[in-house]
C-alpha positions as CSV (number, residue, x, y, z in Angstrom):
1,G,42.0,2.7,192.8
2,V,41.7,-0.8,191.2
3,C,41.4,-3.8,193.5
4,D,44.0,-6.5,192.8
5,G,41.4,-8.9,192.0
6,V,40.4,-7.0,188.8
7,D,43.8,-5.1,188.3
8,S,45.5,-6.3,185.1
9,C,48.7,-4.7,186.1
10,Q,48.8,-5.4,189.9
11,N,52.4,-4.0,190.3
12,D,51.8,-1.1,187.9
13,A,50.3,1.9,189.6
14,L,49.9,3.5,186.0
15,N,48.4,0.4,184.6
16,D,50.3,0.2,181.3
17,A,50.7,3.9,180.9
18,D,51.7,3.7,177.2
19,G,48.9,1.4,176.4
20,D,51.0,-1.2,174.7
21,G,49.4,-4.1,176.5
22,V,52.6,-4.6,178.5
23,C,52.6,-3.7,182.2
24,D,55.2,-1.1,183.1
25,A,56.8,-3.6,185.5
26,V,57.8,-5.8,182.6
27,D,57.8,-3.2,179.8
28,S,61.3,-2.7,178.3
29,C,60.2,0.6,176.7
30,L,58.1,2.6,179.1
31,N,56.1,5.3,177.5
32,D,56.8,3.7,174.1
33,A,53.5,2.2,172.8
34,D,55.4,0.7,169.9
35,N,58.1,-0.7,172.0
36,D,61.2,0.1,169.9
37,V,59.3,-0.4,166.6
38,D,62.7,-0.2,164.6
39,N,64.4,-2.7,166.9
40,D,67.6,-0.5,167.3
41,G,67.7,-1.0,171.1
42,L,66.4,2.6,171.6
43,C,63.0,3.4,173.1
44,A,61.0,6.2,171.5
45,I,61.9,8.7,174.1
46,D,65.7,8.2,173.4
47,D,65.4,7.4,169.5
48,S,65.7,10.5,167.2
49,C,64.6,8.3,164.4
50,E,62.0,5.9,165.8
51,L,61.4,4.2,162.4
52,D,65.0,4.1,161.3
53,A,67.1,1.2,162.9
54,E,70.2,2.8,161.5
55,N,69.3,6.2,163.0
56,D,70.2,8.6,160.0
57,A,73.1,6.5,158.7
58,D,74.4,9.2,156.6
59,G,74.2,12.0,159.1
60,D,72.1,14.4,157.0
61,N,69.5,14.9,159.7
62,L,67.0,13.0,157.7
63,C,65.9,9.7,159.1
64,G,66.1,6.7,156.8
65,N,62.4,6.2,156.6
66,V,62.0,9.6,155.0
67,D,65.5,9.9,153.3
68,D,65.4,9.1,149.6
69,C,69.2,8.6,149.8
70,K,69.6,7.2,153.2
71,Y,73.4,6.4,152.7
72,D,74.1,9.7,150.8
73,A,74.7,12.7,153.0
74,E,74.5,15.1,150.0
75,N,71.1,13.5,148.9
76,D,71.8,13.0,145.2
77,W,73.8,16.2,144.9
78,D,73.9,16.1,141.0
79,S,70.1,15.5,140.8
80,D,70.5,12.5,138.4
81,D,68.2,10.4,140.5
82,V,71.1,8.0,141.5
83,C,72.2,8.2,145.1
84,A,75.9,8.5,145.9
85,G,76.4,4.8,147.0
86,D,75.3,3.8,143.4
87,D,76.4,6.9,141.5
88,P,79.8,6.5,139.8
89,C,80.0,10.3,139.5
90,P,78.0,11.8,142.5
91,H,78.8,15.3,141.4
92,D,78.3,14.8,137.7
93,A,74.7,14.5,136.5
94,A,76.0,13.2,133.2
95,D,78.0,10.5,134.9
96,D,81.3,10.9,132.8
97,F,79.5,12.0,129.6
98,D,82.6,11.4,127.5
99,G,83.5,8.0,128.9
100,D,87.1,8.9,129.8
101,D,86.8,7.6,133.4
102,L,86.9,11.2,134.8
103,C,83.8,12.6,136.2
104,A,82.9,16.1,135.0
105,D,83.7,17.7,138.4
106,I,87.4,16.7,137.9
107,D,87.5,16.5,134.1
108,S,89.0,19.6,132.4
109,C,87.2,18.5,129.1
110,P,83.9,16.9,130.3
111,E,82.7,16.3,126.6
112,D,86.0,15.4,125.2
113,A,87.1,11.8,125.8
114,E,90.7,12.7,124.6
115,N,90.9,15.7,126.9
116,D,92.3,18.3,124.4
117,A,94.4,15.9,122.3
118,D,96.2,18.7,120.5
119,G,97.1,20.6,123.7
120,D,95.7,23.9,122.6
121,N,93.6,24.4,125.6
122,I,90.4,24.1,123.6
123,C,88.3,21.1,124.3
124,A,86.2,19.2,121.7
125,P,83.5,19.8,120.6
126,D,84.5,23.5,120.7
127,D,87.8,22.8,119.0
128,I,87.0,22.6,115.3
129,C,90.5,21.2,114.7
130,K,90.9,18.9,117.7
131,Y,94.1,17.4,116.4
132,D,95.7,20.6,115.1
133,P,97.1,23.0,117.7
134,E,97.4,25.8,115.1
135,H,93.7,25.6,114.2
136,D,94.0,25.6,110.4
137,A,96.9,27.9,110.2
138,D,96.4,28.8,106.4
139,S,92.6,29.2,106.8
140,D,91.8,26.9,104.1
141,E,89.1,25.1,106.0
142,I,91.3,21.9,106.2
143,C,92.8,21.1,109.6
144,G,96.5,20.8,109.8
145,N,96.5,17.1,110.6
146,E,94.6,16.4,107.4
147,D,96.1,19.2,105.2
148,S,98.8,18.2,102.7
149,C,99.9,21.8,102.8
150,P,99.1,23.1,106.3
151,Y,100.7,26.5,105.6
152,D,99.5,27.0,102.0
153,A,95.9,28.1,101.5
154,G,96.1,27.2,97.8
155,N,97.3,23.6,98.6
156,D,100.1,23.4,96.1
157,I,98.1,25.3,93.4
158,D,100.7,24.4,90.7
159,S,100.6,20.7,91.6
160,D,104.3,20.2,91.7
161,L,104.2,18.5,95.1
162,I,105.8,21.5,96.8
163,C,103.7,23.6,99.2
164,Q,103.8,27.3,98.6
165,N,105.6,28.1,101.8
166,L,108.5,25.9,100.4
167,D,108.0,26.6,96.7
168,S,110.1,29.4,95.1
169,C,107.8,29.4,92.1
170,H,104.4,28.5,93.6
171,I,102.4,29.1,90.3
172,D,105.1,27.4,88.1
173,A,104.8,23.7,88.1
174,E,108.4,23.5,86.4
175,N,109.9,25.8,89.1
176,D,111.8,28.1,86.6
177,A,112.7,25.4,84.1
178,D,115.3,27.5,82.3
179,G,117.0,28.6,85.6
180,D,117.0,32.3,84.8
181,S,115.6,33.3,88.3
182,I,112.3,34.2,86.6
183,C,109.4,31.8,87.5
184,G,107.5,30.4,84.4
185,N,104.3,32.2,85.0
186,L,106.3,35.6,84.8
187,D,108.8,34.5,82.3
188,S,108.2,35.6,78.6
189,C,110.4,32.7,77.5
190,P,110.1,30.0,80.3
191,H,112.5,27.6,78.5
192,D,115.1,30.1,77.3
193,D,117.5,31.3,80.0
194,E,118.6,34.2,77.9
195,N,115.1,35.3,77.2
196,D,115.1,35.9,73.4
197,A,118.8,37.1,73.2
198,D,118.4,38.6,69.7
199,A,115.2,40.3,70.5
200,D,113.3,38.9,67.4
201,N,110.2,37.8,69.5
202,L,111.2,34.2,69.3
203,C,112.3,32.5,72.4
204,G,115.6,30.7,72.1
205,N,114.2,27.2,72.4
206,A,111.9,27.9,69.5
207,D,114.3,30.1,67.5
208,S,116.3,28.5,64.7
209,C,118.9,31.3,64.9
210,P,118.7,32.4,68.7
211,Y,121.5,35.0,68.1
212,D,120.4,36.3,64.7
213,A,117.6,38.8,64.8
214,D,117.1,38.4,60.9
215,N,116.9,34.5,61.3
216,D,119.3,33.6,58.3
217,S,118.1,36.5,56.0
218,D,119.9,35.1,53.1
219,G,118.5,31.5,53.5
220,D,121.8,29.7,53.3
221,A,121.0,27.7,56.4
222,I,123.8,29.6,58.2
223,C,122.6,31.9,61.0
224,G,123.8,35.5,60.6
225,D,125.8,35.5,63.9
226,V,128.2,32.8,62.3
227,D,127.7,33.6,58.6
228,S,130.7,35.4,57.0
229,C,128.3,36.7,54.4
230,A,125.1,37.2,56.2
231,T,123.3,38.7,53.2
232,D,125.0,36.5,50.5
233,A,123.3,33.1,49.9
234,L,126.3,31.9,48.0
235,N,128.8,33.2,50.5
236,D,131.3,34.8,48.2
237,A,130.9,32.4,45.3
238,D,134.1,33.7,43.5
239,G,136.2,33.5,46.6
240,D,137.7,36.9,46.5
241,G,136.9,37.6,50.1
242,I,134.2,40.0,49.2
243,C,130.6,39.0,49.9
244,D,128.4,39.1,46.7
245,S,126.2,41.7,48.3
246,T,129.1,44.2,48.1
247,D,131.2,42.6,45.3
248,S,131.3,44.8,42.2
249,C,132.4,41.8,40.1
250,L,130.6,38.9,40.9
251,G,132.2,35.7,39.6
252,D,135.5,37.5,39.2
253,A,138.0,36.5,41.7
254,L,140.4,39.1,40.6
255,N,137.8,41.9,40.5
256,D,138.7,43.6,37.1
257,V,142.3,43.1,37.4
258,D,143.2,45.4,34.5
259,G,141.1,48.1,36.1
260,D,139.2,49.1,33.0
261,G,135.9,48.9,34.7
262,V,134.9,45.8,33.0
263,C,134.7,42.7,35.2
264,D,136.9,39.8,33.9
265,G,133.8,37.7,33.3
266,V,132.7,40.0,30.6
267,D,136.0,41.7,29.6
268,S,137.0,40.8,26.1
269,C,140.4,41.9,26.7
270,L,141.7,40.7,30.1
271,D,144.8,42.5,31.3
272,D,144.2,45.3,28.8
273,A,143.1,48.4,30.6
274,L,142.3,50.2,27.2
275,N,140.4,47.1,25.8
276,D,141.9,47.1,22.2
277,A,142.5,50.8,22.0
278,D,142.9,50.8,18.2
279,N,139.9,48.7,17.7
280,D,141.7,46.1,15.4
281,G,140.2,43.2,17.3
282,V,143.5,42.4,18.9
283,C,143.9,43.1,22.6
284,D,146.8,45.4,23.4
285,G,148.5,42.8,25.4
286,V,149.1,40.7,22.2
287,D,148.9,43.6,19.7
288,S,152.2,44.0,18.0
289,C,150.9,47.3,16.6
290,Q,148.8,48.7,19.5
291,N,147.9,51.9,18.0
292,D,147.6,50.7,14.4
293,A,144.2,49.6,13.5
294,L,145.6,48.1,10.2
295,N,148.4,46.3,12.1
296,D,151.3,47.0,9.6
297,A,149.2,46.9,6.5
298,D,152.3,47.1,4.3
299,N,154.0,44.3,6.1
300,D,157.2,46.3,6.5
301,G,157.4,45.4,10.1
302,I,156.8,49.0,11.1
């Protein structure tokens, strides 16, 4: 319908049907006004992504020109605004929060760089004692790795450097000093293994006479348990084997040898049981006339 003299496309019956200014006879992309605008060698009719030379490189059914992550088929799965190609942890929005080189999707402890250091199956920060698998066993609010006595809530209350779980006397810093199997805090005499043997309310270590309840009652500096005369300060001064406290004749070693009831120390007639019976001033032992008060006044020898 157009004479050749005025036909711009003499060999094109449709006269550049796609209106791209290129006659169909020489148009590499018939019916494509943009003539393969993305230069991918595919004309529009065959090009699923006319403006994407890589034709949906990541295969997510989104052409590159409208795909925010054109090389990420999951399109920023973790929504951290970083596409997979540039995202070190494409399934971890925090991108390895704890910096242990393990992304959260494969990190058993995503907020614990040491990944449960004590092996108690509790990750930090939920693990209050991250280096103590027993979790403060004695409940003293001090974790085992920092607790000088991890099994002693009192933490060596008697300060003897022995923790309670090993301390036989945990409230006795001297640990039963006297060895009587009674700890000092319960021992009435902590330094006396016999615990006041003489029951005088004085412990042996402070008792001058530990086996004498009267504590040297006669004051002779000899304790009663070893004093031959416990109530005699002079200890049988006359040496007659009778303590002064029971000696009827003190100072008389023979104890009234003549049996006259008068001790020798005050007996005017020793060895004279009758003590000058005739009263002549001469003791019978030496009186030639024992029953003669005048002692042979007539000197006749009778």
